[in-house]
VOPAGU-2260 file (C-alpha; in pm, 1 decimal, decimal comma):
REM VOPAGU-2260
SITE   aa  ch    i         X         Y         Z
SITE  MET   A    0   16558,8   11907,1   14954,8
SITE  LYS   A    1   16419,0   12255,7   14953,1
SITE  ILE   A    2   16670,8   12538,4   14940,0
SITE  PRO   A    3   16557,4   12857,7   15116,9
SITE  SER   A    4   16483,2   13129,5   14866,0
SITE  GLU   A    5   16659,4   13463,6   14879,1
SITE  PRO   A    6   16433,0   13748,3   14985,7
SITE  LEU   A    7   16301,9   13985,6   14722,6
SITE  TYR   A    8   16330,3   14284,0   14957,3
SITE  LEU   A    9   16556,2   14389,3   15242,4
SITE  SER   A   10   16497,2   14631,4   15525,9
SITE  ALA   A   11   16718,8   14937,6   15558,1
SITE  ALA   A   12   16920,8   14769,9   15831,1
SITE  GLU   A   13   16960,0   14449,1   15629,5
SITE  ALA   A   14   17063,7   14635,9   15314,0
SITE  SER   A   15   17313,1   14851,7   15502,9
SITE  ASN   A   16   17463,3   14544,2   15671,3
SITE  GLU   A   17   17484,5   14358,3   15338,8
SITE  LEU   A   18   17681,7   14644,2   15183,6
SITE  SER   A   19   17873,8   14730,6   15503,1
SITE  VAL   A   20   17770,9   15095,4   15469,3
SITE  SER   A   21   17589,9   15346,7   15685,8
SITE  PRO   A   22   17217,9   15416,6   15635,7
SITE  ALA   A   23   17315,7   15757,9   15493,1
SITE  THR   A   24   17524,8   15591,2   15222,8
SITE  LEU   A   25   17241,1   15350,9   15147,6
SITE  TYR   A   26   17005,4   15647,3   15097,5
SITE  ALA   A   27   17265,2   15808,8   14868,2
SITE  TYR   A   28   17271,3   15493,4   14654,4
SITE  VAL   A   29   16892,6   15509,8   14632,1
SITE  SER   A   30   16894,0   15876,0   14530,1
SITE  ARG   A   31   17145,4   15796,5   14251,9
SITE  GLY   A   32   16924,2   15519,0   14115,3
SITE  LEU   A   33   17160,2   15236,5   14209,1
SITE  ILE   A   34   16910,7   15069,8   14445,5
SITE  ARG   A   35   16533,4   15077,2   14414,7
SITE  SER   A   36   16318,6   15130,4   14721,5
SITE  GLU   A   37   15946,1   15097,7   14782,5
SITE  PRO   A   38   15724,0   15207,9   15069,9
SITE  VAL   A   39   15606,5   14941,0   15313,7
SITE  ALA   A   40   15229,1   14925,0   15345,6
SITE  ASP   A   41   15087,7   15083,4   15661,2
SITE  SER   A   42   15432,2   15204,4   15762,9
SITE  ARG   A   43   15666,1   15497,0   15716,8
SITE  ALA   A   44   15951,7   15254,1   15650,6
SITE  LYS   A   45   16084,3   15153,9   15308,2
SITE  ARG   A   46   16205,4   14826,1   15169,9
SITE  TYR   A   47   16493,5   14780,7   14924,9
SITE  ARG   A   48   16529,3   14551,9   14626,6
SITE  ALA   A   49   16759,7   14269,0   14728,3
SITE  ASP   A   50   16880,6   14203,0   14371,8
SITE  ASP   A   51   16997,0   14567,2   14343,0
SITE  VAL   A   52   17183,5   14535,9   14673,0
SITE  ARG   A   53   17350,9   14211,2   14564,6
SITE  SER   A   54   17441,4   14353,1   14223,9
SITE  LEU   A   55   17598,3   14661,9   14380,3
SITE  LYS   A   56   17786,4   14446,5   14629,7
SITE  ASP   A   57   17921,2   14227,6   14348,5
SITE  ARG   A   58   18036,3   14530,7   14150,8
SITE  ARG   A   59   18219,9   14674,4   14446,7
SITE  GLY   A   60   18375,6   14338,3   14522,7
SITE  ALA   A   61   18502,0   14308,3   14164,9
SITE  GLY   A   62   18685,1   14639,3   14199,1
SITE  THR   A   63   18453,2   14839,2   13976,0
SITE  ARG   A   64   18390,0   15204,8   14040,2
SITE  VAL   A   65   18042,2   15324,8   14132,9
SITE  ALA   A   66   17987,9   15694,6   14072,1
SITE  GLU   A   67   17696,0   15922,0   14002,3
SITE  GLY   A   68   17575,1   15895,4   13645,2
SITE  GLU   A   69   17805,0   15605,6   13563,7
SITE  ALA   A   70   17723,8   15255,9   13448,8
SITE  THR   A   71   17943,1   14966,6   13551,8
SITE  VAL   A   72   18303,1   15072,5   13490,7
SITE  LEU   A   73   18603,7   14845,6   13446,2
SITE  ASP   A   74   18937,2   14924,3   13600,3
SITE  SER   A   75   19193,2   14993,2   13328,7
SITE  ALA   A   76   19548,9   15125,6   13316,7
SITE  ILE   A   77   19533,1   15200,5   12942,8
SITE  SER   A   78   19379,1   15544,4   12904,9
SITE  THR   A   79   19163,1   15805,5   13069,6
SITE  LEU   A   80   18961,7   16106,6   12956,0
SITE  THR   A   81   18996,0   16459,0   13093,1
SITE  GLU   A   82   18890,9   16805,6   12980,2
SITE  GLN   A   83   19244,7   16833,9   12838,8
SITE  GLY   A   84   19184,3   16530,2   12621,0
SITE  SER   A   85   19268,4   16162,5   12637,0
SITE  TYR   A   86   19580,5   16031,2   12806,3
SITE  TYR   A   87   19752,7   15710,3   12699,8
SITE  ARG   A   88   19909,4   15559,2   13013,5
SITE  GLY   A   89   19958,0   15907,2   13151,4
SITE  VAL   A   90   20077,7   16066,3   12826,6
SITE  SER   A   91   19861,8   16330,1   12657,6
SITE  ALA   A   92   19737,9   16206,1   12320,6
SITE  VAL   A   93   19760,3   16559,1   12180,7
SITE  THR   A   94   20121,2   16591,1   12294,0
SITE  LEU   A   95   20203,9   16243,5   12165,3
SITE  ALA   A   96   20057,0   16332,3   11827,0
SITE  GLU   A   97   20322,2   16599,0   11777,0
SITE  ASN   A   98   20582,9   16344,0   11670,2
SITE  ALA   A   99   20477,4   15985,1   11741,8
SITE  THR   A  100   20362,0   15726,9   11490,2
SITE  LEU   A  101   20060,3   15504,8   11538,0
SITE  GLU   A  102   20298,4   15215,4   11600,8
SITE  GLN   A  103   20466,4   15406,0   11883,4
SITE  ALA   A  104   20130,1   15498,7   12032,2
SITE  ALA   A  105   20028,3   15132,7   12013,8
SITE  THR   A  106   20344,1   15016,7   12190,1
SITE  LEU   A  107   20275,0   15269,8   12466,4
SITE  LEU   A  108   19912,7   15158,3   12499,0
SITE  TRP   A  109   20022,4   14794,9   12513,9
SITE  ASP   A  110   20287,9   14877,4   12775,0
SITE  VAL   A  111   20556,8   14685,9   12584,2
SITE  ASP   A  112   20921,1   14790,6   12579,7
SITE  ALA   A  113   21119,5   14466,1   12590,6
SITE  ILE   A  114   21056,2   14389,3   12222,3
SITE  ASP   A  115   20957,3   14570,5   11903,6
SITE  PRO   A  116   20625,1   14413,0   11803,5
SITE  PHE   A  117   20641,5   14602,5   11474,1
SITE  SER   A  118   20968,1   14449,4   11358,2
SITE  ALA   A  119   20980,7   14392,1   10984,4
SITE  ASP   A  120   20961,4   14013,8   11020,8
SITE  ASN   A  121   20640,9   14013,4   11231,1
SITE  MET   A  122   20395,9   14001,3   10944,6
SITE  PRO   A  123   20041,5   13859,9   10937,1
SITE  VAL   A  124   19991,0   13522,1   10775,5
SITE  MET   A  125   19784,7   13541,8   10455,5
SITE  SER   A  126   19632,9   13201,9   10380,1
SITE  PRO   A  127   19501,8   13123,0   10030,5
SITE  ALA   A  128   19148,2   13158,1   10166,6
SITE  MET   A  129   19223,9   13503,0   10309,5
SITE  THR   A  130   19376,8   13614,7    9981,2
SITE  ALA   A  131   19072,8   13488,1    9793,6
SITE  VAL   A  132   18832,8   13663,6   10030,4
SITE  ALA   A  133   19028,4   13988,6   10003,6
SITE  ALA   A  134   19006,5   13971,2    9625,4
SITE  ALA   A  135   18637,3   13877,4    9627,7
SITE  THR   A  136   18550,3   14170,2    9856,9
SITE  ALA   A  137   18768,8   14426,5    9679,2
SITE  ASN   A  138   18465,4   14636,7    9586,5
SITE  GLU   A  139   18289,2   14604,7    9921,7
SITE  PRO   A  140   18299,7   14871,9   10194,9
SITE  PRO   A  141   18633,8   14873,4   10381,1
SITE  LEU   A  142   18497,1   14760,3   10717,9
SITE  ALA   A  143   18304,1   14472,3   10564,7
SITE  ARG   A  144   18619,6   14364,6   10382,9
SITE  ALA   A  145   18823,1   14383,5   10703,8
SITE  ILE   A  146   18569,7   14175,9   10897,3
SITE  ALA   A  147   18569,9   13909,7   10624,2
SITE  VAL   A  148   18949,5   13882,4   10616,1
SITE  LEU   A  149   18989,8   13889,8   10995,1
SITE  ALA   A  150   18735,6   13608,9   11031,9
SITE  LEU   A  151   18987,7   13369,2   10875,3
SITE  ALA   A  152   19302,7   13511,6   11032,4
SITE  SER   A  153   19315,0   13320,6   11360,7
SITE  ASP   A  154   19297,0   12984,9   11184,8
SITE  ALA   A  155   19580,6   13090,5   10954,1
SITE  ASP   A  156   19805,6   13219,1   11234,2
SITE  PRO   A  157   19964,8   12938,2   11441,7
SITE  ARG   A  158   20053,8   13193,9   11711,2
SITE  ALA   A  159   19704,0   13342,8   11741,1
SITE  PHE   A  160   19654,7   13215,2   12097,3
SITE  ASN   A  161   19999,3   13290,9   12238,0
SITE  ARG   A  162   19946,9   13393,0   12600,8
SITE  SER   A  163   20278,8   13556,1   12680,6
SITE  ARG   A  164   20299,4   13932,4   12721,1
SITE  GLU   A  165   20535,2   13968,7   12424,5
SITE  GLY   A  166   20343,3   13715,2   12218,1
SITE  ARG   A  167   20017,4   13904,4   12254,0
SITE  ALA   A  168   20186,6   14230,1   12157,7
SITE  GLN   A  169   20321,6   14061,5   11844,0
SITE  ILE   A  170   19972,3   13935,3   11763,4
SITE  GLY   A  171   19847,4   14290,5   11808,9
SITE  ALA   A  172   20096,8   14422,4   11556,3
SITE  ARG   A  173   19989,3   14157,2   11305,6
SITE  VAL   A  174   19624,7   14248,7   11366,1
SITE  MET   A  175   19701,3   14615,6   11300,5
SITE  ARG   A  176   19894,5   14543,6   10983,5
SITE  LEU   A  177   19622,3   14311,9   10859,0
SITE  MET   A  178   19353,3   14569,5   10940,8
SITE  ALA   A  179   19537,6   14842,3   10750,0
SITE  ALA   A  180   19587,5   14615,7   10448,3
SITE  ALA   A  181   19224,1   14500,3   10445,6
SITE  VAL   A  182   19085,8   14852,8   10476,1
SITE  LEU   A  183   19322,5   14993,9   10212,6
SITE  GLY   A  184   19282,4   14696,9    9979,1
SITE  THR   A  185   19658,6   14635,6    9970,4
SITE  ALA   A  186   19895,3   14356,2   10071,3
SITE  PRO   A  187   20019,1   14357,7   10434,1
SITE  SER   A  188   20331,5   14568,6   10468,0
SITE  PRO   A  189   20591,9   14642,1   10738,9
SITE  GLN   A  190   20590,8   15007,6   10629,8
SITE  LEU   A  191   20464,6   15262,2   10884,3
SITE  ILE   A  192   20087,0   15265,0   10868,4
SITE  HIS   A  193   20046,3   15639,9   10809,7
SITE  ARG   A  194   20273,6   15607,9   10506,3
SITE  GLN   A  195   20066,7   15317,3   10377,0
SITE  VAL   A  196   19747,7   15520,8   10411,9
SITE  ALA   A  197   19898,8   15827,4   10243,6
SITE  ALA   A  198   20038,8   15620,3    9956,8
SITE  ALA   A  199   19702,9   15450,0    9897,0
SITE  TRP   A  200   19475,2   15751,0    9940,3
SITE  SER   A  201   19674,1   16062,6    9863,3
SITE  PRO   A  202   19990,9   15986,1    9666,6
SITE  GLY   A  203   20201,1   16288,2    9588,7
SITE  ASN   A  204   20039,7   16507,0    9855,8
SITE  GLY   A  205   20325,8   16635,3   10067,5
SITE  ALA   A  206   20105,6   16730,6   10363,3
SITE  ALA   A  207   19902,4   16409,8   10369,6
SITE  GLN   A  208   20150,2   16187,0   10551,2
SITE  GLU   A  209   20197,6   16422,4   10844,3
SITE  LEU   A  210   19827,6   16499,1   10885,8
SITE  ILE   A  211   19727,6   16132,8   10861,6
SITE  ARG   A  212   19996,3   16039,5   11115,1
SITE  ARG   A  213   19864,0   16298,9   11358,7
SITE  ALA   A  214   19503,0   16191,1   11312,2
SITE  LEU   A  215   19588,7   15824,0   11366,7
SITE  VAL   A  216   19763,6   15895,2   11697,3
SITE  LEU   A  217   19478,2   16115,9   11820,0
SITE  LEU   A  218   19230,6   15837,0   11742,1
SITE  ALA   A  219   19431,1   15543,5   11877,8
SITE  ASP   A  220   19221,9   15501,9   12192,8
SITE  HIS   A  221   18938,3   15668,0   12380,7
SITE  GLU   A  222   18875,2   15460,6   12690,3
SITE  LEU   A  223   18552,0   15256,1   12708,4
SITE  ASN   A  224   18360,6   15380,6   12406,0
SITE  PRO   A  225   18096,0   15139,2   12268,6
SITE  SER   A  226   18324,0   14951,3   12027,8
SITE  THR   A  227   18598,7   14910,8   12287,8
SITE  PHE   A  228   18358,8   14786,3   12554,5
SITE  THR   A  229   18207,6   14546,2   12301,4
SITE  LEU   A  230   18555,2   14416,9   12221,2
SITE  ARG   A  231   18635,5   14371,8   12590,5
SITE  CYS   A  232   18317,2   14171,3   12642,2
SITE  ALA   A  233   18414,1   13948,3   12349,9
SITE  ALA   A  234   18773,8   13911,4   12469,0
SITE  SER   A  235   18654,2   13821,1   12818,9
SITE  THR   A  236   18512,9   13496,7   12677,7
SITE  GLY   A  237   18865,3   13393,2   12577,8
SITE  LEU   A  238   18857,9   13498,8   12212,8
SITE  ASN   A  239   19186,5   13567,6   12037,1
SITE  LEU   A  240   19269,5   13922,6   11935,4
SITE  TYR   A  241   19173,0   13871,2   11570,0
SITE  ASP   A  242   18818,4   13762,5   11655,3
SITE  ALA   A  243   18780,1   14018,2   11934,3
SITE  THR   A  244   18869,4   14292,4   11686,3
SITE  ILE   A  245   18579,8   14181,4   11467,8
SITE  ALA   A  246   18345,4   14255,0   11759,1
SITE  GLY   A  247   18488,4   14605,6   11784,4
SITE  LEU   A  248   18449,4   14661,3   11411,7
SITE  ALA   A  249   18085,8   14550,8   11415,8
SITE  ALA   A  250   18004,7   14797,1   11695,2
SITE  LEU   A  251   18196,0   15074,5   11519,9
SITE  LYS   A  252   17963,8   15053,9   11218,9
SITE  GLY   A  253   17671,9   15191,0   11421,1
SITE  PRO   A  254   17548,3   15537,3   11316,5
SITE  ARG   A  255   17580,9   15664,2   11674,3
SITE  HIS   A  256   17946,8   15563,2   11693,6
SITE  GLY   A  257   18174,1   15535,0   11389,8
SITE  GLY   A  258   17886,1   15624,9   11161,2
SITE  ALA   A  259   17904,7   15977,4   11300,8
SITE  GLY   A  260   18203,4   16034,2   11069,2
SITE  PRO   A  261   18011,8   16001,2   10741,6
SITE  LEU   A  262   17727,8   16210,8   10885,9
SITE  SER   A  263   17981,3   16483,6   10962,4
SITE  ALA   A  264   18121,2   16446,3   10612,5
SITE  HIS   A  265   17780,4   16518,4   10460,7
SITE  LEU   A  266   17761,9   16834,1   10671,9
SITE  VAL   A  267   18108,0   16940,4   10555,6
SITE  ALA   A  268   18013,9   16878,9   10192,2
SITE  ASP   A  269   17705,7   17097,1   10230,9
SITE  LEU   A  270   17894,9   17378,6   10405,1
SITE  ALA   A  271   18179,5   17379,8   10153,9
SITE  ASP   A  272   17989,1   17581,0    9893,5
SITE  GLY   A  273   17751,0   17873,2    9916,9
SITE  ASP   A  274   17647,2   18098,2   10200,9
SITE  LEU   A  275   17802,2   17947,5   10514,0
SITE  SER   A  276   17616,4   18166,9   10762,4
SITE  GLY   A  277   17285,9   18114,2   10586,9
SITE  LYS   A  278   17320,7   17734,8   10578,9
SITE  ILE   A  279   17410,1   17717,7   10944,6
SITE  ARG   A  280   17125,8   17950,9   11039,9
SITE  GLU   A  281   16876,7   17739,9   10844,1
SITE  ARG   A  282   16989,4   17413,8   11008,3
SITE  VAL   A  283   16974,5   17563,3   11355,1
SITE  SER   A  284   16636,0   17728,4   11299,8
SITE  LEU   A  285   16490,2   17394,7   11184,8
SITE  GLY   A  286   16618,2   17224,3   11496,0
SITE  GLU   A  287   16848,2   16991,8   11304,1
SITE  ARG   A  288   17117,3   16803,7   11490,7
SITE  ILE   A  289   17457,5   16934,3   11380,0
SITE  ALA   A  290   17665,8   16624,1   11309,9
SITE  GLY   A  291   18022,4   16641,4   11438,2
SITE  PHE   A  292   17945,1   16892,7   11713,7
SITE  GLY   A  293   17907,3   16831,0   12084,8
SITE  HIS   A  294   18055,2   16549,0   12291,5
SITE  SER   A  295   17935,2   16358,0   12597,8
SITE  VAL   A  296   18276,9   16391,0   12765,3
SITE  TYR   A  297   18424,5   16717,4   12637,6
SITE  LYS   A  298   18183,9   16990,0   12745,2
SITE  HIS   A  299   18422,9   17270,4   12653,0
SITE  GLY   A  300   18557,7   17135,5   12326,9
SITE  ASP   A  301   18726,5   16817,4   12203,3
SITE  PRO   A  302   19103,8   16879,1   12227,1
SITE  ARG   A  303   19165,5   16625,8   11951,1
SITE  ALA   A  304   18945,3   16821,0   11712,4
SITE  ASP   A  305   19099,8   17153,6   11811,4
SITE  ASP   A  306   19447,9   17017,7   11744,8
SITE  LEU   A  307   19367,7   16857,0   11410,7
SITE  LEU   A  308   19160,7   17148,6   11277,4
SITE  GLY   A  309   19438,7   17390,4   11368,4
SITE  ARG   A  310   19692,7   17179,7   11182,9
SITE  LEU   A  311   19465,4   17152,9   10881,1
SITE  ALA   A  312   19435,3   17531,2   10863,9
SITE  GLU   A  313   19813,5   17567,0   10894,3
SITE  ALA   A  314   19860,2   17315,1   10612,4
SITE  GLY   A  315   19649,7   17523,9   10375,7
SITE  PHE   A  316   19323,8   17327,3   10395,4
SITE  ASP   A  317   18997,5   17515,2   10349,6
SITE  ARG   A  318   18995,5   17766,3   10637,7
SITE  LYS   A  319   18625,4   17817,7   10585,4
SITE  LEU   A  320   18566,3   17458,1   10699,6
SITE  ALA   A  321   18850,1   17425,3   10950,5
SITE  ILE   A  322   18805,6   17756,2   11134,1
SITE  ASP   A  323   18509,2   17965,7   11019,5
SITE  ALA   A  324   18233,6   17701,5   11023,3
SITE  PRO   A  325   18317,5   17571,0   11373,6
SITE  ALA   A  326   18320,6   17927,3   11508,4
SITE  LEU   A  327   17982,7   18011,3   11352,7
SITE  ILE   A  328   17823,7   17684,6   11465,8
SITE  HIS   A  329   17951,7   17735,9   11818,7
SITE  GLU   A  330   17811,8   18087,9   11817,3
SITE  ALA   A  331   17472,3   17961,1   11701,9
SITE  THR   A  332   17446,7   17648,3   11917,9
SITE  GLY   A  333   17704,8   17664,7   12195,5
SITE  LEU   A  334   17847,8   17334,5   12071,0
SITE  TYR   A  335   18210,5   17269,8   11988,3
SITE  PRO   A  336   18343,3   17054,4   11701,2
SITE  ASN   A  337   18445,7   16699,3   11787,4
SITE  ILE   A  338   18695,5   16465,9   11623,4
SITE  ASP   A  339   18434,3   16339,2   11374,5
SITE  TYR   A  340   18402,1   16684,8   11222,9
SITE  ALA   A  341   18778,8   16731,0   11211,0
SITE  LEU   A  342   18818,0   16395,2   11034,7
SITE  ALA   A  343   18553,0   16493,9   10782,9
SITE  VAL   A  344   18743,8   16815,1   10701,3
SITE  LEU   A  345   19066,6   16614,7   10665,3
SITE  VAL   A  346   18909,4   16359,7   10432,5
SITE  ARG   A  347   18750,0   16628,7   10215,1
SITE  GLY   A  348   19076,7   16820,8   10202,3
SITE  LEU   A  349   19251,8   16508,2   10076,9
SITE  GLY   A  350   18992,3   16474,2    9799,9
SITE  LEU   A  351   18857,2   16143,0    9930,8
SITE  PRO   A  352   18496,9   16019,1    9905,8
SITE  ILE   A  353   18267,2   16022,2   10206,3
SITE  GLY   A  354   18320,6   15706,3   10411,4
SITE  HIS   A  355   18697,3   15728,6   10438,1
SITE  GLU   A  356   18653,2   15892,3   10780,9
SITE  LEU   A  357   18520,8   15565,1   10920,7
SITE  ALA   A  358   18795,1   15364,4   10750,4
SITE  LEU   A  359   19067,5   15585,5   10896,7
SITE  PHE   A  360   18902,8   15565,1   11237,4
SITE  ALA   A  361   18905,6   15182,9   11223,8
SITE  ILE   A  362   19273,1   15166,0   11129,8
SITE  ALA   A  363   19366,8   15396,1   11418,6
SITE  ARG   A  364   19137,5   15252,7   11685,3
SITE  THR   A  365   19269,1   14900,0   11629,7
SITE  ALA   A  366   19568,6   15003,9   11842,3
SITE  GLY   A  367   19341,2   15076,6   12137,5
SITE  TRP   A  368   19124,6   14771,8   12075,9
SITE  VAL   A  369   19430,3   14549,3   12094,4
SITE  ALA   A  370   19538,6   14720,1   12417,7
SITE  HIS   A  371   19202,1   14656,8   12578,7
SITE  GLY   A  372   19187,0   14303,4   12442,8
SITE  ILE   A  373   19527,1   14225,3   12594,2
SITE  GLU   A  374   19432,4   14379,4   12928,3
SITE  GLN   A  375   19105,0   14187,6   12939,1
SITE  LEU   A  376   19272,7   13856,7   12854,0
SITE  GLN   A  377   19534,4   13917,2   13120,8
SITE  SER   A  378   19264,2   13977,1   13382,7
SITE  GLY   A  379   19102,8   13641,0   13313,8
SITE  GLN   A  380   18765,2   13784,7   13412,4
SITE  LEU   A  381   18440,8   13722,4   13227,7
SITE  ILE   A  382   18240,3   14042,3   13180,8
SITE  ARG   A  383   17888,8   13950,9   13280,7
SITE  PRO   A  384   17695,7   14264,2   13387,1
SITE  ARG   A  385   17352,4   14236,4   13539,8
SITE  ALA   A  386   17046,3   14411,4   13404,7
SITE  ARG   A  387   16845,8   14632,1   13639,4
SITE  TYR   A  388   16499,8   14481,0   13619,3
SITE  THR   A  389   16236,9   14753,3   13575,7
SITE  GLY   A  390   15930,8   14536,8   13526,2
SITE  PRO   A  391   15654,9   14475,0   13781,2
SITE  ALA   A  392   15773,0   14326,8   14109,9
SITE  PRO   A  393   15660,0   13965,7   14165,1
SITE  ALA   A  394   15359,7   13956,8   14397,0
SITE  ARG   A  395   15355,1   13735,6   14701,6
SITE  GLY   A  396   15265,9   13384,7   14604,8
SITE  ASP   A  397   15394,5   13426,9   14249,5
SITE  PRO   A  398   15642,0   13169,7   14113,1
SITE  GLY   A  399   15918,7   13425,9   14150,4
SITE  ASN   A  400   15886,9   13402,5   14529,3
SITE  ARG   A  401   15872,1   13025,4   14550,1
SITE  PRO   A  402   16161,4   12839,8   14708,3
SITE  ARG   A  403   16436,9   12744,7   14467,9
SITE  ARG   A  404   16525,0   12379,6   14417,2
């Protein structure tokens, strides 16, 4: 039996009726690039791509937001971004960073208050294979080591697929503790994570614990950045939180995401010695991109960076890097420092090699990844976006217009 094929194009009236909108709204969607239109031969009328109309209708039906300049956006109660910075369930991340630990930020992001997921007895299971892999990858980069260890974690943990609200929060805490241990090259510990990091990277430095704690809270989540969206896509297939976190880690390694930290660190290393003004002037005159400056969301400065750089200056870190360089670069380019630059100054001030920025970022962002993984699993929805086809339209008589069977 032949099944009637869906039309390739719709008239303005048909498209408006399909979307239950006025013609004016339809034209607004076209002007924003959400629906493609083409002129009709020998007519002043236009026709509209039916697949664009159906895709937009599906997005609206799924509760996604359609706004100018936005791609498909998921509804989320976890965090949002404003000019004043990120907010974790309505709480300013900058304000939270004054006193909270990463564990407290995580519990807020996960919206859990009936239990303490970070109780001392909720420790990750370390199978013999995981221990062997951790030892074998001891000299590998921290993120590679974490991915290798996490790949075995769900099989070792008999509670990895617990579906209760409290059970998933407890899994999240085990994921965070395992991530910290893998990145630091230590055994999993119930100790507060910022203390673990300070003990491993900067023992004896009185200021390190407090600055690391603040940085971790500021970095805990940042809405749907590339690694978080990647993790949500993975979690939507039904993956457990250990495996979903691997997806986030893989995306974080990209030079346009987490890799921006090491790039900023190279800039900081270059600016640390010599003529600061001259080096900045040379980079700007050559048209070089200034790593760690500018942000797609924060047009008037990244509040996380402002907060951390201010604290670094107060703690006695190199003022030339924390205050003077950002001011000169802003004067020369109009760009403000972002959190990647602030992390690079922190890592250099602690005497750590380049690359520790990315490691610290991964430890912190695991809190947000877990939050988004939990929310996605709770929704039960599979994330399956549609691509906007930009190739040549099928001509009449082509296979693409033949009836479907």
